[in-house]
N, C-alpha and C positions, 0 to 999 in steps of 0.2 A: 602482420596485424592488418585487419581490414581497414579500408578507408573510412574516415569519419562520415556520418550521414550529413546531408546538406542541412544547413542551419535553418530552423523554423522561426527564429527571432521571437521565441516565447520567453517572457521574463521568468526569472527564477521564482519558484513557488516553494511552499513548505513541502509539497509532495515531491517535487524534483530533488530537493535537498535530502529528503528521507530516502528516496530511491537511490540516490548516489551513495548515501551512507550505508544503506543495506547492501548495495552491490560491493562496496569495499569489505564489509563484514563477511559476506558470503565468500568472496575471493580468499580472504585470510583463512576462513574455515576449511577451504579446500586443501590447505597445506597442513592441516592438523588431522587428528583422528587416531583411533586405537590401532589401526592396521598400517604400519609404515609403508608397505608395498603399494598401498592404495592412495597414499598422499601424493599431491602434486608437488614436485620438488623444484619447480621453477621459482624464480625470485618472487617473493611475496609482493613487492612494490609493483613489479610488472603484471602480476595477476590482478592486483587491485586496479591498475590502469585498464587492463582488458575488461574487467568486470564493469567498470564505469562506461567503457565504450559499448559493451553489450547492452547496458541499460539505456544509453542514449539511442542506440539503434532500435531497441524495442519501443521506446517512447515515440520515435519518429513515425512508426507505423500506426499509431493510435489516432483515430478520428479526433479532430480538434474539439468538437463538441463534447465527446466522451472525456477527453482530457480535462476540459474545463469543469465538467461535472465531478470528475475524480478529484480535482484540486479542491473544490468546495467541500466534498465529502471528507477529504483528508484533514482539512482545517477543522471541521466539526469533530472528527475522530481524535485529533490531538487535544482538543478542548475536553472531550469526554475522558480520555485517558489521563489527562492532567488532573482533572477533578477526582478521578478514582486512584490517583497516585500510582500509576503504572506506566510502563513504556508503550508508546504506540507501535513500536517495532516488535511485533510478536515473532517468536522463533518457531521453526517447524516443530520442534519437540513440544513447546508450550501448546501450540494449536492441536497437536495430535493427542497429547496426554491430558489436557484440560479443556475439552470442547465446551463444557458448561460455563467456564469463565469467559470464553470468547462469545458464546451466545448471550450471556448477560451483558457484556460490553456492547454488542450489536443492538440489543434491545434498548439499552440506555441511549445509544446513538439515535435510534429511531425516535425515541421520546424527545430527545433534545431537538432533533430536526422539526418535529411537530410543534415544539414550543417556540422556536425562533424563526422559522420560515413564514413568510407572508403568503397567504393564499392568493392565487391569481383570479379565482372566481369571485366576482363581487358578492358580498353578503355572507361569505363563508368566514367562520371564526378561526379555522385552522386548515392546514393543508390536507389534501386527501391522503388516506392511508397508503395508497400506492405510491404517492410522491414521497412520503416519509420512508417507505421501504426501499426506495432507490438509494438512499444513503448507505445502509448496511450492505446492499448488493454492490455498490461501488467499492467499498472496502474489501469485500471478498474478491472482486475483480482485480484490484490493485495487488493484493497478496498473491493472487493467482499468477499475475505477470511476474512476480518475484519467485515463483516456483513453490509457494506455500499453499497447499490445498486445504481449505477449511471444510469442516463437516457440512454435509448437505443441510439445506434449510427446509427440505421437504420431508 
């Protein structure tokens, strides 16, 4: 097992908790599947620990400013998903099979960010559209780190 990355002394956030939870779920899924010869047969607990270690290592390489933006976007994402009564942890199959549902949630996230964020430019009533778009892009980036590729926004 690789050595743990050096501590960054970052307080636990909702995003780090979600990342850890997703890493455990993903590791458990590696031991399942329709083809027994493709399943990883190592102990599930050990694979979960490795999954969390891999997640920590990947987070260590993220710029601290990006991680701070991702934390804020994740907090907004959880709020939107809670209001829509759905899980913020989207599965690869869900993202692949229902891209319109993900697009809808991302659009709602962008509207939510526009409604609650305070503009930095004096005299503006709401944040710039590009600033609002940063929130859905952060969610796509987070899921990308988890190996879940979202449909293109372009």
